[in-house]
C-alpha positions as CSV (number, residue, x, y, z in Angstrom):
1,X,-19.3,11.3,14.2
2,X,-17.8,8.1,13.8
3,X,-20.6,6.2,11.0
4,X,-20.7,10.0,9.0
5,X,-17.0,10.2,8.6
6,X,-17.0,6.5,7.3
7,X,-20.2,7.1,5.2
8,X,-18.5,10.2,3.8
9,X,-15.0,8.6,3.1
10,X,-16.6,6.0,1.0
11,X,-18.9,7.9,-0.7
12,X,-16.2,10.3,-1.6
13,X,-14.7,7.2,-3.0
14,X,-17.8,5.7,-4.8
15,X,-17.8,9.3,-6.4
16,X,-14.2,9.3,-7.6
17,X,-14.6,6.4,-9.2
18,X,-17.5,6.4,-11.4
19,X,-16.9,9.6,-12.3
20,X,-13.5,8.0,-13.4
21,X,-15.5,5.2,-15.5
22,X,-18.0,6.8,-16.8
23,X,-15.4,9.4,-18.5
24,X,-13.0,6.4,-20.1
25,X,-16.6,5.0,-20.7
26,X,-17.6,7.5,-23.0
27,X,-13.9,8.6,-24.7
28,X,-13.4,4.1,-25.3
29,X,-18.0,4.0,-27.1
30,X,-16.7,7.1,-28.9
31,X,-13.8,5.5,-30.5
32,X,-15.4,2.6,-31.4
33,X,-19.1,3.6,-32.0
34,X,-18.0,4.0,-36.0
35,X,-17.0,0.5,-36.0
36,X,-19.8,-1.9,-38.0
37,X,-19.4,-4.7,-35.7
38,X,-21.9,-5.3,-33.0
39,X,-19.5,-8.2,-31.2
40,X,-17.0,-5.7,-30.2
41,X,-19.1,-3.4,-29.0
42,X,-20.9,-6.5,-26.8
43,X,-17.4,-7.3,-25.3
44,X,-16.4,-3.5,-25.0
45,X,-19.8,-3.0,-23.0
46,X,-18.9,-6.7,-20.9
47,X,-15.9,-6.1,-20.5
48,X,-16.4,-2.6,-19.0
49,X,-18.3,-3.9,-16.9
50,X,-17.1,-7.2,-15.3
51,X,-14.1,-4.8,-14.5
52,X,-15.6,-2.0,-13.2
53,X,-18.0,-4.6,-10.9
54,X,-15.6,-7.7,-9.5
55,X,-13.4,-6.1,-7.1
56,X,-16.7,-4.9,-5.2
57,X,-19.0,-8.3,-6.1
58,X,-15.7,-9.9,-4.3
59,X,-15.7,-7.6,-1.1
60,X,-19.3,-8.5,-0.9
61,X,-19.6,-11.8,-1.5
62,X,-16.4,-13.1,-0.1
63,X,-18.4,-15.2,2.3
64,X,-20.4,-16.8,0.3
65,X,-18.8,-17.7,-2.6
66,X,-15.6,-20.2,-3.1
67,X,-12.2,-18.3,-1.9
68,X,-10.7,-18.9,-5.8
69,X,-13.1,-17.2,-7.6
70,X,-13.5,-14.3,-5.2
71,X,-9.8,-14.0,-5.0
72,X,-9.8,-13.9,-9.2
73,X,-12.5,-11.5,-8.8
74,X,-10.6,-9.6,-6.6
75,X,-7.3,-9.8,-8.1
76,X,-9.2,-8.6,-12.0
77,X,-10.9,-6.0,-10.2
78,X,-7.9,-4.7,-8.5
79,X,-5.8,-4.5,-11.9
80,X,-8.5,-2.5,-13.1
81,X,-7.5,0.3,-10.9
82,X,-4.4,0.1,-12.3
83,X,-5.9,0.3,-16.1
84,X,-8.3,3.2,-14.4
85,X,-5.0,5.6,-14.2
86,X,-3.0,4.5,-17.4
87,X,-6.4,4.7,-19.2
88,X,-7.2,8.2,-17.6
89,X,-3.6,9.6,-18.1
90,X,-3.6,8.6,-22.3
91,X,-6.9,9.5,-23.0
92,X,-6.4,13.2,-21.3
93,X,-3.4,13.3,-23.4
94,X,-5.3,12.6,-26.3
95,X,-7.6,15.3,-25.7
96,X,-5.2,17.9,-24.6
97,X,-3.5,17.1,-28.4
98,X,-7.1,16.6,-29.9
99,X,-8.0,20.5,-28.3
100,X,-4.8,22.1,-29.8
101,X,-4.3,20.3,-33.0
102,X,-8.3,21.7,-33.6
103,X,-7.8,25.2,-31.9
104,X,-4.2,25.7,-34.2
105,X,-5.2,23.9,-37.1
106,X,-2.4,21.8,-37.0
107,X,-3.5,18.2,-37.8
108,X,-3.5,17.6,-41.8
109,X,-6.3,16.8,-44.1
110,X,-5.0,12.9,-43.9
111,X,-6.2,12.9,-40.5
112,X,-9.0,15.3,-40.2
113,X,-10.4,13.1,-43.1
114,X,-10.3,9.5,-41.2
115,X,-10.8,11.1,-38.1
116,X,-12.9,7.8,-36.8
117,X,-10.6,5.5,-37.7
118,X,-7.9,8.0,-36.1
119,X,-10.1,7.2,-33.1
120,X,-10.1,3.6,-33.8
121,X,-6.4,3.0,-34.1
122,X,-5.9,5.3,-30.7
123,X,-8.2,3.0,-28.7
124,X,-6.6,-0.4,-29.7
125,X,-2.7,1.5,-29.6
126,X,-3.8,3.0,-26.1
127,X,-5.3,-0.9,-25.2
128,X,-1.8,-2.5,-26.4
129,X,0.3,-0.2,-24.5
130,X,-1.8,-0.2,-21.0
131,X,-1.8,-3.9,-21.1
132,X,1.6,-4.2,-21.5
133,X,2.4,-1.4,-19.0
134,X,0.2,-3.7,-16.2
135,X,1.6,-6.8,-17.0
136,X,5.3,-4.9,-16.6
137,X,3.9,-3.6,-13.2
138,X,2.6,-7.5,-12.1
139,X,6.4,-8.9,-12.8
140,X,7.9,-5.9,-10.9
141,X,5.0,-6.3,-8.1
142,X,6.5,-10.3,-7.6
143,X,10.0,-9.2,-7.2
144,X,10.9,-9.1,-3.3
145,X,14.1,-7.3,-3.0
146,X,15.7,-6.3,0.3
147,X,16.8,-3.1,1.4
148,X,19.8,-2.9,3.7
149,X,20.7,0.0,6.3
150,X,23.5,0.5,8.9
151,X,22.5,3.2,11.4
152,X,25.0,4.6,14.4
153,X,22.8,5.4,17.1
154,X,24.6,7.9,19.7
155,X,22.7,6.0,22.4
156,X,24.5,2.9,24.5
157,X,21.9,0.3,24.6
158,X,23.2,-1.2,27.9
159,X,25.8,-4.0,26.8
160,X,24.3,-4.3,23.1
161,X,26.7,-3.4,20.6
162,X,25.0,-4.1,17.5
163,X,20.8,-4.9,16.5
164,X,19.6,-6.8,12.9
165,X,16.3,-5.5,12.7
166,X,14.2,-6.7,9.7
167,X,11.2,-4.8,8.7
168,X,7.8,-5.2,6.3
169,X,5.5,-2.7,6.2
170,X,2.2,-3.1,4.4
171,X,2.0,-6.3,3.3
172,X,-1.6,-6.7,2.5
173,X,-2.7,-10.2,3.1
174,X,-6.5,-11.0,1.9
175,X,-7.5,-12.1,-1.6
176,X,-4.7,-11.1,-3.7
177,X,-1.2,-11.1,-1.4
178,X,-1.7,-14.5,-0.4
179,X,0.0,-17.9,1.3
180,X,3.2,-18.1,-1.7
181,X,4.2,-14.3,-1.7
182,X,3.9,-14.1,2.6
183,X,6.1,-17.4,2.6
184,X,8.6,-15.7,0.6
185,X,8.1,-12.4,2.8
186,X,9.0,-15.2,5.5
187,X,11.4,-16.3,4.2
188,X,13.9,-13.1,3.4
189,X,13.4,-12.3,6.8
190,X,14.3,-16.0,8.0
191,X,17.8,-15.5,5.9
192,X,18.4,-12.0,7.3
193,X,18.2,-14.3,10.8
194,X,17.2,-10.7,12.4
195,X,17.4,-10.5,16.1
196,X,14.0,-8.7,16.1
197,X,11.0,-8.9,13.7
198,X,9.0,-5.5,12.6
199,X,5.8,-5.0,11.2
200,X,4.2,-1.5,10.9
201,X,1.0,-1.6,10.0
202,X,-0.9,-2.5,7.3
203,X,-0.7,-6.5,7.6
204,X,-4.1,-7.0,6.0
205,X,-6.1,-6.0,3.6
206,X,-9.2,-4.5,5.0
207,X,-11.4,-7.6,5.6
208,X,-9.9,-10.4,7.7
209,X,-12.2,-13.4,6.1
210,X,-9.7,-14.0,3.8
211,X,-6.7,-14.5,6.1
212,X,-9.3,-16.4,7.9
213,X,-10.5,-18.4,5.5
214,X,-7.0,-20.1,4.2
215,X,-5.1,-19.5,7.5
216,X,-2.3,-17.5,6.8
217,X,-1.9,-16.4,10.0
218,X,-0.2,-19.7,10.9
219,X,3.1,-19.2,8.6
220,X,3.9,-16.0,10.8
221,X,4.9,-19.1,13.2
222,X,7.9,-19.7,10.8
223,X,9.3,-16.7,12.1
224,X,11.6,-17.4,15.4
225,X,13.4,-14.3,16.1
226,X,15.3,-13.9,20.2
227,X,13.8,-10.4,20.8
228,X,10.2,-11.2,19.6
229,X,7.9,-10.3,16.4
230,X,6.0,-6.7,16.9
231,X,3.7,-4.6,15.0
232,X,1.2,-1.4,14.8
233,X,-1.8,-1.0,13.7
234,X,-2.4,0.2,10.0
235,X,-5.2,2.4,8.3
236,X,-6.1,-1.2,6.5
237,X,-6.5,-2.7,10.1
238,X,-9.1,0.0,11.1
239,X,-11.0,0.1,7.4
240,X,-11.7,-3.8,8.0
241,X,-11.4,-3.6,11.9
242,X,-8.8,-3.3,13.7
243,X,-10.0,-5.7,17.2
244,X,-10.6,-8.7,15.0
245,X,-7.7,-8.4,12.8
246,X,-5.0,-7.7,16.3
247,X,-6.4,-10.3,17.7
248,X,-6.5,-13.1,14.9
249,X,-2.9,-12.0,14.5
250,X,-2.0,-11.8,18.2
251,X,-2.1,-15.5,18.2
252,X,1.0,-16.3,16.0
253,X,3.4,-14.7,17.7
254,X,2.5,-10.8,16.6
255,X,2.9,-8.3,19.8
256,X,0.7,-5.4,19.1
257,X,2.3,-2.2,20.4
258,X,-0.8,0.1,20.9
259,X,0.4,3.5,21.9
260,X,3.0,2.2,24.2
261,X,6.3,1.5,25.1
262,X,8.2,-2.3,25.4
263,X,11.3,-2.4,27.2
264,X,13.5,-4.8,25.3
265,X,15.8,-7.2,27.1
266,X,16.0,-3.9,29.7
267,X,18.6,-2.1,26.7
268,X,16.4,-0.5,24.7
269,X,12.4,0.8,24.1
270,X,10.0,-0.3,20.9
271,X,6.8,2.5,20.6
272,X,4.0,2.2,18.7
273,X,1.3,4.1,18.0
274,X,-1.8,4.0,16.7
275,X,-2.7,4.5,13.2
276,X,-4.0,8.4,12.4
277,X,-7.2,6.2,10.8
278,X,-8.4,5.2,14.8
279,X,-10.4,8.5,15.2
280,X,-12.4,8.1,12.0
281,X,-13.1,4.4,12.5
282,X,-13.5,4.2,15.8
283,X,-14.5,7.5,17.2
284,X,-11.2,7.5,19.5
285,X,-7.9,9.4,19.3
286,X,-4.6,8.3,19.6
287,X,-2.4,9.5,22.7
288,X,0.5,12.3,22.0
289,X,4.2,11.3,21.5
290,X,4.4,12.9,24.9
291,X,2.5,11.1,26.4
292,X,3.4,7.2,25.4
293,X,7.4,8.2,26.7
294,X,6.0,9.6,29.7
295,X,7.4,6.6,31.8
296,X,10.6,6.5,29.6
297,X,13.4,8.0,31.2
298,X,16.3,6.2,31.7
299,X,17.6,7.2,28.2
300,X,17.9,4.3,26.3
301,X,17.7,4.5,22.8
302,X,14.2,4.0,21.1
303,X,12.4,3.4,18.2
304,X,9.4,3.9,16.9
305,X,6.9,2.6,14.7
306,X,3.9,4.6,13.2
307,X,2.6,3.7,9.9
308,X,2.0,6.7,8.3
309,X,5.2,8.6,8.4
310,X,3.4,12.3,9.3
311,X,4.0,13.2,12.1
312,X,8.4,14.0,12.1
313,X,8.8,17.2,14.2
314,X,6.6,15.5,16.7
315,X,9.1,12.4,16.5
316,X,12.3,14.5,16.6
317,X,10.8,16.7,19.6
318,X,10.5,13.5,21.5
319,X,14.5,12.0,21.1
320,X,13.0,9.1,19.3
321,X,15.9,7.5,17.6
322,X,14.2,5.9,14.8
323,X,11.1,6.0,13.2
324,X,10.4,3.5,10.8
325,X,7.0,3.6,8.4
326,X,5.5,2.9,5.7
327,X,2.2,3.5,4.2
328,X,3.0,5.4,1.1
329,X,3.9,2.2,-1.6
330,X,5.6,5.6,-2.8
331,X,2.6,5.9,-5.0
332,X,3.4,2.3,-5.9
333,X,2.6,2.9,-9.5
334,X,4.1,5.7,-11.3
335,X,3.0,9.0,-11.9
336,X,1.2,8.9,-8.2
337,X,4.6,9.3,-6.5
338,X,4.7,12.6,-7.4
339,X,1.4,12.7,-5.2
340,X,2.9,10.8,-1.9
341,X,6.2,13.4,-2.4
342,X,4.5,16.3,-1.9
343,X,1.7,14.6,0.7
344,X,4.1,13.0,3.0
345,X,8.2,14.9,4.2
346,X,9.7,11.6,3.4
347,X,7.8,9.4,0.8
348,X,10.5,6.5,0.3
349,X,13.9,5.3,2.1
350,X,16.1,7.5,4.5
351,X,16.2,10.6,6.3
352,X,18.1,12.2,9.4
353,X,16.2,15.1,10.8
354,X,18.3,16.0,13.6
355,X,19.4,13.4,16.2
356,X,16.3,11.3,14.8
357,X,16.6,8.7,11.6
358,X,14.1,8.0,9.8
359,X,13.4,4.9,7.3
360,X,10.2,5.0,4.9
361,X,9.4,2.0,3.4
362,X,7.4,1.3,0.4
363,X,6.1,-1.9,1.5
364,X,6.1,-5.4,0.8
365,X,2.9,-6.4,-1.0
366,X,0.3,-4.0,-2.9
367,X,-3.5,-2.5,-2.0
368,X,-5.7,-2.6,-4.9
369,X,-3.5,-3.9,-8.3
370,X,-0.9,-6.3,-8.2
371,X,1.1,-3.9,-9.7
372,X,3.9,-1.7,-8.8
373,X,5.6,0.8,-11.5
374,X,8.2,3.3,-10.5
375,X,9.2,1.1,-7.1
376,X,9.3,-2.0,-6.4
377,X,8.3,-4.4,-3.1
378,X,10.5,-4.7,-0.9
379,X,12.0,-6.2,3.0
380,X,13.8,-3.7,4.8
381,X,17.2,-4.7,6.9
382,X,17.8,-2.6,9.5
383,X,22.2,-2.8,10.8
384,X,22.0,-0.4,14.8
385,X,25.5,0.4,16.3
386,X,25.1,1.8,19.5
387,X,28.3,3.8,19.8
């Protein structure tokens, strides 16, 4: 059953990928086929093939090729995912305009008589606009910000009046998110001087090999919060192999909480849930939250890390004081936030339901394209006041 689910997961991804790219290729070829310049057509085909396959080549050959080459292939292939999105949006827009224009006879004769040139100039204009959009998104994805949040917890914490917590979700270390950006994340966290550091999943981006090869884990030893560093698994840990990722990262002072609870300084609890993808990739089901909290009966505050913000009602029912999640990236690229806002009750930001506080982070890193539009990468600084 585990193997079947994994096969179906990847087959669905590749089917969508192939169909979208075929449609983009078809429309692009139709736009330039009237041009009597064979070199342009060769460049178009070559570039299309390169961008389509470079990400997958990087994934398959990462252990054999030089790191700089696989990083380049993964980066360019990832950027193509952004290109796919925006090329498709423009193509669909053009197709709608064309259907309406032809159906109602809205196009002037100048357009009708020069249709080949219209398609070519539309192709050139779209290429320029999409390249500009992706460039802006790339610059934005590298502008790490700090979100400050102050919350009152209506429970005493055995003498604690305040607690400073730093949170970094969805770093996605690997070929694209590398040493320099991780160092920026580490420096930003240290600047906040937190009591506690939390990583609510997707620290690594599926493949562990580039993280180990570049010795990225050692940077986490620069973090020195007095109450420790804690993490939970995310879906990308499971896609790439959760046990190996947890084993590697645990060497550098990160303590993983896996469907369990840790009592901190006899004053509050941190609970951690396994990611929902545990069932798909390991064949095991994560524990219900009530079972995780079964032995927590002394009334102390509870902070919960759950990578995907999908079980908010369960959190409220179990009187969790604060849940911190990530996963959504708030769509990462506009207008995909419209999808995450429909899938998740909270796609990005703060919400209070009953007596439970929730914060869903847009994440520090990116998956696939190093592009963010409509949101920004963030570290979250949470000041908790126990009253």
